[in-house]
MMTF fields as JSON, N, C-alpha, C and O atoms, coordinates in Angstrom:
{
  "mmtfVersion": "1.0.0",
  "mmtfProducer": "UNKNOWN",
  "numBonds": 503,
  "numAtoms": 504,
  "numGroups": 126,
  "numChains": 1,
  "numModels": 1,
  "chainsPerModel": [1],
  "groupsPerChain": [126],
  "chainIdList": ["A"],
  "bondAtomList": [4, 2, 8, 6, 12, 10, 16, 14, 20, 18, 24, 22, 28, 26, 32, 30, 36, 34, 40, 38, 44, 42, 48, 46, 52, 50, 56, 54, 60, 58, 64, 62, 68, 66, 72, 70, 76, 74, 80, 78, 84, 82, 88, 86, 92, 90, 96, 94, 100, 98, 104, 102, 108, 106, 112, 110, 116, 114, 120, 118, 124, 122, 128, 126, 132, 130, 136, 134, 140, 138, 144, 142, 148, 146, 152, 150, 156, 154, 160, 158, 164, 162, 168, 166, 172, 170, 176, 174, 180, 178, 184, 182, 188, 186, 192, 190, 196, 194, 200, 198, 204, 202, 208, 206, 212, 210, 216, 214, 220, 218, 224, 222, 228, 226, 232, 230, 236, 234, 240, 238, 244, 242, 248, 246, 252, 250, 256, 254, 260, 258, 264, 262, 268, 266, 272, 270, 276, 274, 280, 278, 284, 282, 288, 286, 292, 290, 296, 294, 300, 298, 304, 302, 308, 306, 312, 310, 316, 314, 320, 318, 324, 322, 328, 326, 332, 330, 336, 334, 340, 338, 344, 342, 348, 346, 352, 350, 356, 354, 360, 358, 364, 362, 368, 366, 372, 370, 376, 374, 380, 378, 384, 382, 388, 386, 392, 390, 396, 394, 400, 398, 404, 402, 408, 406, 412, 410, 416, 414, 420, 418, 424, 422, 428, 426, 432, 430, 436, 434, 440, 438, 444, 442, 448, 446, 452, 450, 456, 454, 460, 458, 464, 462, 468, 466, 472, 470, 476, 474, 480, 478, 484, 482, 488, 486, 492, 490, 496, 494, 500, 498],
  "bondOrderList": [1, 1, 1, 1, 1, 1, 1, 1, 1, 1, 1, 1, 1, 1, 1, 1, 1, 1, 1, 1, 1, 1, 1, 1, 1, 1, 1, 1, 1, 1, 1, 1, 1, 1, 1, 1, 1, 1, 1, 1, 1, 1, 1, 1, 1, 1, 1, 1, 1, 1, 1, 1, 1, 1, 1, 1, 1, 1, 1, 1, 1, 1, 1, 1, 1, 1, 1, 1, 1, 1, 1, 1, 1, 1, 1, 1, 1, 1, 1, 1, 1, 1, 1, 1, 1, 1, 1, 1, 1, 1, 1, 1, 1, 1, 1, 1, 1, 1, 1, 1, 1, 1, 1, 1, 1, 1, 1, 1, 1, 1, 1, 1, 1, 1, 1, 1, 1, 1, 1, 1, 1, 1, 1, 1, 1],
  "groupList": [{"groupName": "MET", "atomNameList": ["N", "CA", "C", "O"], "elementList": ["N", "C", "C", "O"], "formalChargeList": [0, 0, 0, 0], "bondAtomList": [1, 0, 2, 1, 3, 2], "bondOrderList": [1, 1, 2], "singleLetterCode": "M", "chemCompType": "L-PEPTIDE LINKING"}, {"groupName": "PRO", "atomNameList": ["N", "CA", "C", "O"], "elementList": ["N", "C", "C", "O"], "formalChargeList": [0, 0, 0, 0], "bondAtomList": [1, 0, 2, 1, 3, 2], "bondOrderList": [1, 1, 2], "singleLetterCode": "P", "chemCompType": "L-PEPTIDE LINKING"}, {"groupName": "ILE", "atomNameList": ["N", "CA", "C", "O"], "elementList": ["N", "C", "C", "O"], "formalChargeList": [0, 0, 0, 0], "bondAtomList": [1, 0, 2, 1, 3, 2], "bondOrderList": [1, 1, 2], "singleLetterCode": "I", "chemCompType": "L-PEPTIDE LINKING"}, {"groupName": "LYS", "atomNameList": ["N", "CA", "C", "O"], "elementList": ["N", "C", "C", "O"], "formalChargeList": [0, 0, 0, 0], "bondAtomList": [1, 0, 2, 1, 3, 2], "bondOrderList": [1, 1, 2], "singleLetterCode": "K", "chemCompType": "L-PEPTIDE LINKING"}, {"groupName": "SER", "atomNameList": ["N", "CA", "C", "O"], "elementList": ["N", "C", "C", "O"], "formalChargeList": [0, 0, 0, 0], "bondAtomList": [1, 0, 2, 1, 3, 2], "bondOrderList": [1, 1, 2], "singleLetterCode": "S", "chemCompType": "L-PEPTIDE LINKING"}, {"groupName": "ALA", "atomNameList": ["N", "CA", "C", "O"], "elementList": ["N", "C", "C", "O"], "formalChargeList": [0, 0, 0, 0], "bondAtomList": [1, 0, 2, 1, 3, 2], "bondOrderList": [1, 1, 2], "singleLetterCode": "A", "chemCompType": "L-PEPTIDE LINKING"}, {"groupName": "ARG", "atomNameList": ["N", "CA", "C", "O"], "elementList": ["N", "C", "C", "O"], "formalChargeList": [0, 0, 0, 0], "bondAtomList": [1, 0, 2, 1, 3, 2], "bondOrderList": [1, 1, 2], "singleLetterCode": "R", "chemCompType": "L-PEPTIDE LINKING"}, {"groupName": "VAL", "atomNameList": ["N", "CA", "C", "O"], "elementList": ["N", "C", "C", "O"], "formalChargeList": [0, 0, 0, 0], "bondAtomList": [1, 0, 2, 1, 3, 2], "bondOrderList": [1, 1, 2], "singleLetterCode": "V", "chemCompType": "L-PEPTIDE LINKING"}, {"groupName": "ASN", "atomNameList": ["N", "CA", "C", "O"], "elementList": ["N", "C", "C", "O"], "formalChargeList": [0, 0, 0, 0], "bondAtomList": [1, 0, 2, 1, 3, 2], "bondOrderList": [1, 1, 2], "singleLetterCode": "N", "chemCompType": "L-PEPTIDE LINKING"}, {"groupName": "THR", "atomNameList": ["N", "CA", "C", "O"], "elementList": ["N", "C", "C", "O"], "formalChargeList": [0, 0, 0, 0], "bondAtomList": [1, 0, 2, 1, 3, 2], "bondOrderList": [1, 1, 2], "singleLetterCode": "T", "chemCompType": "L-PEPTIDE LINKING"}, {"groupName": "LEU", "atomNameList": ["N", "CA", "C", "O"], "elementList": ["N", "C", "C", "O"], "formalChargeList": [0, 0, 0, 0], "bondAtomList": [1, 0, 2, 1, 3, 2], "bondOrderList": [1, 1, 2], "singleLetterCode": "L", "chemCompType": "L-PEPTIDE LINKING"}, {"groupName": "PHE", "atomNameList": ["N", "CA", "C", "O"], "elementList": ["N", "C", "C", "O"], "formalChargeList": [0, 0, 0, 0], "bondAtomList": [1, 0, 2, 1, 3, 2], "bondOrderList": [1, 1, 2], "singleLetterCode": "F", "chemCompType": "L-PEPTIDE LINKING"}, {"groupName": "GLY", "atomNameList": ["N", "CA", "C", "O"], "elementList": ["N", "C", "C", "O"], "formalChargeList": [0, 0, 0, 0], "bondAtomList": [1, 0, 2, 1, 3, 2], "bondOrderList": [1, 1, 2], "singleLetterCode": "G", "chemCompType": "PEPTIDE LINKING"}, {"groupName": "GLN", "atomNameList": ["N", "CA", "C", "O"], "elementList": ["N", "C", "C", "O"], "formalChargeList": [0, 0, 0, 0], "bondAtomList": [1, 0, 2, 1, 3, 2], "bondOrderList": [1, 1, 2], "singleLetterCode": "Q", "chemCompType": "L-PEPTIDE LINKING"}, {"groupName": "HIS", "atomNameList": ["N", "CA", "C", "O"], "elementList": ["N", "C", "C", "O"], "formalChargeList": [0, 0, 0, 0], "bondAtomList": [1, 0, 2, 1, 3, 2], "bondOrderList": [1, 1, 2], "singleLetterCode": "H", "chemCompType": "L-PEPTIDE LINKING"}],
  "groupTypeList": [0, 1, 2, 2, 3, 4, 5, 3, 3, 6, 7, 6, 7, 5, 5, 3, 5, 5, 2, 6, 8, 4, 3, 9, 3, 6, 5, 10, 3, 4, 5, 10, 3, 10, 11, 12, 6, 3, 12, 4, 5, 4, 5, 13, 5, 4, 5, 13, 4, 5, 2, 5, 3, 5, 5, 3, 3, 12, 7, 0, 14, 3, 8, 3, 5, 5, 6, 10, 13, 3, 13, 10, 5, 5, 3, 5, 3, 5, 5, 12, 7, 3, 1, 5, 5, 5, 5, 3, 3, 9, 5, 5, 3, 1, 5, 5, 3, 3, 5, 5, 1, 5, 3, 3, 5, 5, 7, 3, 3, 5, 5, 1, 5, 3, 3, 1, 7, 5, 3, 3, 5, 1, 5, 3, 3, 3],
  "groupIdList": [1, 2, 3, 4, 5, 6, 7, 8, 9, 10, 11, 12, 13, 14, 15, 16, 17, 18, 19, 20, 21, 22, 23, 24, 25, 26, 27, 28, 29, 30, 31, 32, 33, 34, 35, 36, 37, 38, 39, 40, 41, 42, 43, 44, 45, 46, 47, 48, 49, 50, 51, 52, 53, 54, 55, 56, 57, 58, 59, 60, 61, 62, 63, 64, 65, 66, 67, 68, 69, 70, 71, 72, 73, 74, 75, 76, 77, 78, 79, 80, 81, 82, 83, 84, 85, 86, 87, 88, 89, 90, 91, 92, 93, 94, 95, 96, 97, 98, 99, 100, 101, 102, 103, 104, 105, 106, 107, 108, 109, 110, 111, 112, 113, 114, 115, 116, 117, 118, 119, 120, 121, 122, 123, 124, 125, 126],
  "secStructList": [7, 7, 7, 1, 2, 2, 2, 2, 2, 2, 2, 2, 2, 2, 2, 2, 2, 2, 2, 2, 2, 2, 2, 2, 2, 2, 2, 2, 2, 2, 2, 2, 2, 2, 2, 2, 2, 2, 7, 7, 2, 2, 2, 2, 2, 2, 2, 2, 2, 2, 2, 2, 2, 2, 2, 2, 6, 6, 1, 1, 7, 2, 2, 2, 2, 2, 2, 2, 2, 2, 2, 2, 2, 2, 2, 2, 2, 2, 2, 6, 7, 7, 7, 2, 2, 2, 2, 2, 2, 2, 2, 2, 2, 2, 2, 2, 2, 2, 2, 2, 2, 2, 2, 2, 2, 2, 2, 7, 7, 7, 7, 7, 7, 7, 7, 7, 7, 7, 7, 7, 7, 7, 7, 7, 7, 7],
  "xCoordList": [-30.44, -29.373, -28.557, -29.127, -27.227, -26.45, -26.468, -26.703, -26.221, -26.225, -24.802, -24.494, -23.946, -22.595, -21.781, -21.975, -20.87, -20.093, -19.253, -19.231, -18.565, -17.71, -18.544, -18.091, -19.758, -20.622, -21.149, -21.353, -21.357, -21.745, -20.595, -20.824, -19.383, -18.267, -18.064, -17.702, -18.315, -18.198, -19.145, -18.801, -20.351, -21.355, -20.86, -21.013, -20.255, -19.713, -18.524, -18.439, -17.661, -16.491, -16.926, -16.417, -17.884, -18.371, -19.075, -19.0, -19.726, -20.41, -19.375, -19.578, -18.288, -17.211, -16.555, -16.268, -16.322, -15.644, -16.54, -16.015, -17.816, -18.796, -18.779, -18.835, -18.7, -18.617, -17.354, -17.34, -16.232, -14.921, -14.875, -14.367, -15.424, -15.356, -16.226, -15.902, -17.387, -18.263, -17.655, -17.846, -16.902, -16.175, -15.135, -14.977, -14.432, -13.409, -14.003, -13.51, -15.128, -15.818, -16.322, -16.195, -16.893, -17.417, -16.327, -16.522, -15.177, -14.049, -13.55, -13.215, -13.534, -13.11, -14.096, -13.67, -15.38, -16.37, -16.284, -16.316, -16.17, -16.116, -14.845, -14.888, -13.748, -12.484, -12.621, -12.165, -13.224, -13.414, -14.345, -14.085, -15.42, -16.354, -15.663, -15.854, -14.863, -14.1, -13.193, -13.102, -12.537, -11.665, -12.482, -12.055, -13.657, -14.563, -14.995, -15.126, -15.228, -15.697, -14.541, -14.62, -13.455, -12.363, -11.366, -10.988, -10.914, -9.913, -8.551, -7.789, -8.217, -6.924, -5.94, -6.294, -4.678, -3.597, -3.862, -3.71, -4.248, -4.447, -5.645, -5.613, -6.666, -7.847, -7.428, -7.871, -6.573, -6.095, -5.266, -5.453, -4.373, -3.535, -4.392, -4.133, -5.414, -6.261, -7.02, -7.206, -7.475, -8.213, -7.279, -7.677, -6.052, -5.12, -4.813, -4.692, -4.699, -4.446, -5.619, -5.432, -6.823, -8.034, -8.126, -8.474, -7.816, -7.822, -6.775, -7.043, -5.593, -4.534, -4.897, -4.601, -5.554, -5.93, -7.008, -6.973, -7.969, -9.003, -8.447, -8.906, -7.48, -6.839, -6.073, -6.128, -5.366, -4.529, -5.398, -5.036, -6.535, -7.442, -8.308, -9.032, -8.228, -8.951, -10.349, -11.15, -10.691, -12.082, -12.282, -13.365, -11.183, -11.169, -9.955, -8.95, -10.037, -8.922, -7.782, -8.012, -6.538, -5.451, -5.337, -4.878, -5.766, -5.797, -6.8, -6.523, -7.975, -9.005, -8.475, -8.677, -7.8, -7.263, -6.241, -6.207, -5.393, -4.375, -5.063, -4.63, -6.111, -6.859, -7.506, -7.466, -8.11, -8.768, -7.745, -8.002, -6.544, -5.512, -5.017, -4.748, -4.898, -4.463, -5.499, -5.147, -6.762, -7.825, -7.872, -8.114, -7.639, -7.641, -6.536, -6.746, -5.336, -4.245, -4.421, -3.951, -5.098, -5.374, -6.354, -6.163, -7.375, -8.335, -7.648, -7.896, -6.77, -6.087, -5.184, -5.096, -4.495, -3.632, -4.381, -3.959, -5.589, -6.402, -6.93, -7.093, -7.179, -7.691, -6.563, -6.838, -5.335, -4.198, -3.753, -3.098, -4.074, -3.638, -2.255, -1.975, -1.35, 0.07, 0.067, -0.58, 0.798, 0.811, 1.291, 2.204, 0.71, 1.126, 2.537, 3.28, 2.92, 4.238, 5.331, 6.363, 5.081, 6.092, 6.272, 7.39, 5.157, 5.182, 5.935, 6.704, 5.701, 6.436, 7.923, 8.741, 8.277, 9.708, 10.443, 11.507, 9.941, 10.577, 10.621, 11.599, 9.556, 9.587, 10.444, 11.034, 10.552, 11.249, 12.768, 13.535, 13.168, 14.541, 15.571, 16.505, 15.446, 16.484, 16.532, 17.631, 15.452, 15.398, 15.999, 16.702, 15.744, 16.204, 17.737, 18.361, 18.333, 19.791, 20.493, 21.549, 19.929, 20.507, 20.395, 21.319, 19.258, 18.997, 19.643, 19.84, 19.968, 20.423, 21.729, 21.769, 22.796, 24.003, 23.771, 24.299, 23.008, 22.763, 21.926, 22.11, 21.034, 20.176, 20.991, 20.739, 21.939, 22.717, 23.568, 23.718, 24.127, 24.996, 24.177, 24.668, 22.954, 22.107, 21.596, 21.433, 21.358, 20.766, 21.879, 21.579, 23.102, 24.153, 24.406, 24.643, 24.337, 24.488, 25.597, 25.865, 26.205, 27.235, 26.548, 25.574, 27.073, 26.52, 26.956, 28.135, 26.13, 26.554, 27.587, 27.487, 28.59, 29.634, 29.053, 28.313, 29.4, 28.935, 29.952, 31.159, 29.424, 30.337, 30.805, 30.02, 31.995, 32.513, 31.812, 31.59, 31.469, 30.878, 31.91, 32.855, 31.774, 32.7, 32.399, 31.256, 33.429, 33.243, 33.36, 34.176, 32.488, 32.536, 33.667, 33.968, 34.252, 35.252, 34.53, 33.431, 35.164, 34.527, 34.378, 35.173, 33.345, 33.069, 34.164, 34.638, 34.567, 35.574, 35.002, 33.896, 35.745, 35.35, 35.791, 36.897, 34.972, 35.306, 35.796, 36.118],
  "yCoordList": [12.483, 13.394, 13.695, 14.006, 13.623, 13.83, 15.299, 16.222, 15.468, 16.826, 17.299, 18.482, 16.378, 16.713, 16.999, 16.347, 17.97, 18.443, 17.331, 17.194, 16.533, 15.454, 14.364, 13.743, 14.146, 13.194, 13.649, 12.85, 14.981, 15.521, 15.392, 15.111, 15.613, 15.501, 14.026, 13.758, 13.132, 11.661, 11.294, 10.482, 11.876, 11.601, 12.129, 11.456, 13.35, 13.919, 13.07, 12.814, 12.655, 11.851, 10.477, 9.977, 9.897, 8.567, 8.665, 7.725, 9.717, 9.91, 10.081, 9.577, 10.797, 10.96, 9.618, 9.284, 8.855, 7.552, 6.566, 5.742, 6.605, 5.771, 6.032, 5.098, 7.314, 7.638, 7.196, 6.66, 7.427, 6.988, 5.5, 5.004, 4.764, 3.312, 2.736, 1.74, 3.456, 2.924, 3.182, 2.398, 4.325, 4.516, 3.461, 2.969, 3.121, 2.054, 0.721, 0.007, 0.405, -0.876, -0.884, -1.901, 0.212, 0.325, 0.114, -0.622, 0.748, 0.627, -0.866, -1.385, -1.479, -2.879, -3.819, -4.692, -3.605, -4.437, -4.254, -5.227, -2.973, -2.746, -3.36, -3.868, -3.33, -3.908, -5.401, -5.998, -6.039, -7.446, -7.85, -8.837, -7.104, -7.379, -7.235, -8.048, -6.205, -6.027, -7.218, -7.678, -7.703, -8.846, -10.059, -10.845, -10.232, -11.337, -11.282, -12.324, -10.061, -9.904, -10.06, -10.827, -9.282, -9.27, -10.364, -11.031, -10.582, -11.563, -11.223, -12.134, -9.948, -9.555, -9.298, -9.255, -9.126, -8.895, -7.505, -7.378, -6.495, -5.153, -5.178, -4.505, -5.943, -5.99, -6.713, -6.348, -7.736, -8.424, -7.441, -7.387, -6.679, -5.777, -4.712, -4.375, -4.221, -3.235, -3.821, -3.171, -5.092, -5.767, -6.039, -5.877, -6.448, -6.72, -5.416, -5.42, -4.29, -2.993, -2.532, -1.991, -2.758, -2.361, -3.163, -2.619, -4.408, -5.283, -4.79, -4.69, -4.489, -3.988, -2.66, -2.432, -1.781, -0.45, -0.642, 0.003, -1.539, -1.745, -2.297, -1.91, -3.181, -3.727, -2.61, -2.507, -1.782, -0.723, 0.305, 0.809, 0.597, 1.638, 1.032, 1.757, -0.295, -0.891, -1.228, -1.455, -1.274, -1.607, -3.163, -3.642, -3.904, -5.362, -5.754, -5.045, -6.937, -7.497, -7.89, -8.309, -7.742, -8.033, -9.479, -9.763, -10.4, -11.843, -12.088, -12.861, -11.462, -11.6, -11.104, -11.757, -9.961, -9.428, -10.306, -10.441, -10.914, -11.848, -13.078, -13.574, -13.545, -14.695, -14.379, -15.203, -13.201, -12.751, -12.615, -12.989, -12.042, -11.907, -13.249, -13.419, -14.206, -15.514, -16.204, -16.854, -16.049, -16.65, -15.959, -16.615, -14.667, -13.934, -14.45, -14.667, -14.658, -15.059, -16.47, -16.785, -17.326, -18.701, -18.703, -19.431, -17.861, -17.751, -17.265, -17.784, -16.239, -15.745, -16.771, -16.862, -17.566, -18.601, -19.681, -20.178, -20.067, -21.066, -20.571, -21.357, -19.315, -18.71, -18.474, -18.154, -18.633, -18.501, -17.061, -16.739, -16.165, -14.773, -14.755, -15.327, -14.081, -13.868, -12.73, -11.721, -12.83, -11.728, -10.449, -10.472, -9.331, -8.055, -7.707, -7.085, -8.078, -7.808, -8.444, -7.831, -9.718, -10.431, -9.769, -9.646, -9.348, -8.685, -7.368, -7.008, -6.667, -5.34, -5.556, -4.759, -6.602, -6.827, -7.12, -6.541, -7.981, -8.304, -7.14, -6.956, -6.367, -5.206, -4.08, -3.365, -3.876, -2.726, -3.028, -2.107, -4.288, -4.545, -3.891, -3.264, -4.008, -3.357, -1.876, -1.321, -1.207, 0.233, 0.611, 1.617, -0.162, 0.156, 0.086, 0.902, -0.875, -0.98, 0.232, 0.653, 0.773, 1.93, 3.177, 3.989, 3.341, 4.526, 4.493, 5.535, 3.281, 3.133, 3.952, 4.651, 3.885, 4.605, 6.097, 6.726, 6.712, 8.118, 8.495, 9.56, 7.622, 7.861, 7.797, 8.59, 6.886, 6.788, 8.027, 8.52, 8.535, 9.71, 10.966, 11.818, 11.051, 12.219, 12.096, 13.121, 10.947, 10.748, 10.894, 11.302, 10.586, 10.622, 12.074, 13.016, 12.173, 13.486, 13.365, 12.281, 14.48, 14.484, 14.37, 15.069, 13.478, 13.292, 14.388, 14.738, 14.96, 15.999, 15.495, 14.353, 16.307, 15.945, 15.874, 16.76, 14.838, 14.687, 15.299, 15.223, 15.921, 16.561, 15.446, 14.552, 15.476, 14.507, 14.692, 15.819, 13.557, 13.659, 13.782, 12.993, 14.757, 14.994, 14.006, 13.887, 13.301, 12.303, 13.026, 13.921, 12.554, 13.095, 12.397, 11.221, 13.138, 12.624, 11.724, 12.053, 10.606, 9.769, 10.512, 11.384, 10.13, 10.792, 10.397, 9.261, 11.34, 11.102, 10.404, 10.708, 9.491, 8.81, 9.511, 10.052, 9.538, 10.282, 9.353, 9.801],
  "zCoordList": [19.683, 19.378, 20.579, 21.624, 20.506, 21.659, 22.135, 21.356, 23.394, 23.998, 24.301, 24.159, 24.714, 25.081, 23.828, 22.802, 23.9, 22.798, 22.211, 20.988, 22.996, 22.501, 21.804, 20.843, 22.3, 21.658, 20.28, 19.367, 20.183, 18.916, 17.845, 16.669, 18.34, 17.517, 17.028, 15.882, 17.953, 17.66, 16.554, 15.695, 16.548, 15.489, 14.156, 13.137, 14.136, 12.909, 12.392, 11.191, 13.232, 12.847, 12.317, 11.314, 13.036, 12.533, 11.193, 10.402, 10.92, 9.681, 8.504, 7.399, 8.796, 7.817, 7.537, 6.387, 8.595, 8.472, 7.726, 6.977, 7.883, 7.222, 5.73, 4.93, 5.348, 3.951, 3.327, 2.219, 4.067, 3.544, 3.351, 2.345, 4.351, 4.268, 3.14, 2.493, 2.949, 1.888, 0.502, -0.428, 0.382, -0.913, -1.167, -2.284, -0.117, -0.256, -0.639, -1.512, 0.082, -0.226, -1.639, -2.321, -2.116, -3.453, -4.477, -5.445, -4.282, -5.166, -5.257, -6.322, -4.085, -3.964, -4.749, -5.505, -4.543, -5.244, -6.747, -7.499, -7.197, -8.608, -9.203, -10.324, -8.508, -9.025, -9.096, -10.071, -8.118, -8.164, -9.302, -9.991, -9.506, -10.655, -11.985, -12.889, -12.103, -13.349, -13.638, -14.776, -12.617, -12.822, -13.206, -14.051, -12.601, -12.968, -14.408, -15.051, -14.95, -16.309, -17.325, -18.285, -17.057, -18.02, -17.821, -18.785, -16.583, -16.287, -16.865, -17.189, -17.008, -17.583, -16.465, -15.287, -16.875, -15.905, -15.228, -14.013, -16.003, -15.457, -14.46, -13.43, -14.78, -13.887, -12.588, -11.499, -12.718, -11.533, -10.687, -9.471, -11.288, -10.571, -9.803, -8.648, -10.524, -9.796, -8.64, -7.611, -8.812, -7.766, -6.58, -5.426, -6.862, -5.799, -4.985, -3.76, -5.777, -5.145, -4.28, -3.19, -4.787, -4.034, -2.704, -1.656, -2.786, -1.565, -0.56, 0.637, -1.067, -0.181, 0.486, 1.659, -0.303, 0.254, 1.328, 2.377, 1.052, 2.073, 3.343, 4.418, 3.288, 4.464, 5.182, 6.407, 4.426, 5.007, 5.734, 6.797, 5.143, 5.755, 6.887, 7.569, 7.078, 8.198, 7.877, 8.784, 6.614, 6.158, 6.314, 6.649, 6.053, 6.269, 6.972, 6.969, 7.609, 8.335, 7.384, 6.249, 7.886, 7.013, 6.561, 5.455, 7.442, 7.12, 6.045, 5.128, 6.103, 5.101, 3.774, 2.751, 3.765, 2.599, 1.942, 0.719, 2.775, 2.279, 1.647, 0.606, 2.276, 1.741, 0.428, -0.486, 0.295, -0.945, -2.1, -3.245, -1.72, -2.72, -3.224, -4.413, -2.303, -2.725, -3.63, -4.614, -3.278, -4.07, -5.503, -6.516, -5.522, -6.781, -7.659, -8.852, -7.088, -7.829, -8.362, -9.455, -7.592, -7.961, -9.209, -10.183, -9.099, -10.175, -11.48, -12.568, -11.313, -12.464, -13.089, -14.314, -12.245, -12.788, -13.5, -14.544, -12.876, -13.521, -14.892, -15.825, -14.983, -16.213, -17.255, -18.412, -16.837, -17.727, -17.871, -18.862, -16.928, -16.903, -16.369, -15.316, -17.109, -16.594, -15.673, -15.954, -14.512, -13.556, -14.173, -14.998, -13.803, -14.336, -13.884, -14.643, -12.707, -12.168, -13.001, -13.276, -13.411, -14.213, -15.59, -16.09, -16.189, -17.471, -17.378, -18.269, -16.297, -16.128, -15.897, -16.357, -15.203, -14.939, -16.237, -16.455, -17.109, -18.338, -19.319, -20.043, -19.331, -20.238, -19.718, -20.529, -18.45, -17.917, -17.62, -17.342, -17.683, -17.312, -18.251, -17.751, -19.612, -20.429, -20.256, -20.236, -20.131, -19.956, -18.613, -18.524, -17.569, -16.249, -16.167, -15.487, -16.852, -16.777, -17.411, -16.938, -18.443, -19.061, -18.206, -18.172, -17.505, -16.757, -15.36, -14.735, -14.88, -13.443, -13.147, -12.134, -14.002, -13.581, -13.504, -12.587, -14.412, -14.317, -13.076, -12.486, -12.712, -11.604, -10.284, -9.377, -10.171, -8.945, -8.77, -7.652, -9.848, -9.718, -9.298, -8.558, -9.777, -9.472, -7.998, -7.336, -7.51, -6.159, -5.09, -3.968, -5.396, -4.396, -3.867, -4.623, -2.545, -1.915, -0.832, -0.314, -0.525, 0.496, 1.854, 2.135, 2.684, 4.014, 4.934, 4.893, 5.755, 6.676, 7.657, 8.105, 8.014, 8.898, 10.337, 10.764, 11.037, 12.45, 13.354, 13.127, 14.405, 15.436, 16.386, 16.701, 16.825, 17.755, 19.131, 19.572, 19.802, 21.094, 22.141, 22.17, 23.026, 24.116, 25.243, 25.683, 25.706, 26.709, 28.146, 28.367, 29.05, 30.353, 31.183, 30.976, 32.092, 32.948, 34.018, 34.467, 34.405, 35.381, 36.73, 37.082, 37.442, 38.771, 39.753, 39.738, 40.613, 41.619, 42.83, 43.276, 43.344, 44.535, 45.762, 45.784, 46.819, 48.06, 49.141, 50.242]
}
């Protein structure tokens, strides 16, 4: 058991991180197993998301995450699963076109006026 105050804190912080990392790993494993059982587009999307979250949180290296996502997409393609993103795009396109003009008008705000910058006079030579 550490004696120094900073070492005690390090133990507490490491314990919290270990719990957080194990939760992320468990979520990743369960998402991958779900995709293995179902092989659906929604299962693929959740597995891709879990891999991305694990990489973002530092549980796994970003290159490993990219490799796993590529392998997952290849398995889905071989199984004949259509990507969830493509299905969403085709379904959401007609509705998005109708809602877009109203959204742009609501989002547009007046930009605050900028004050002119006063220029300094050049230094006099002696």
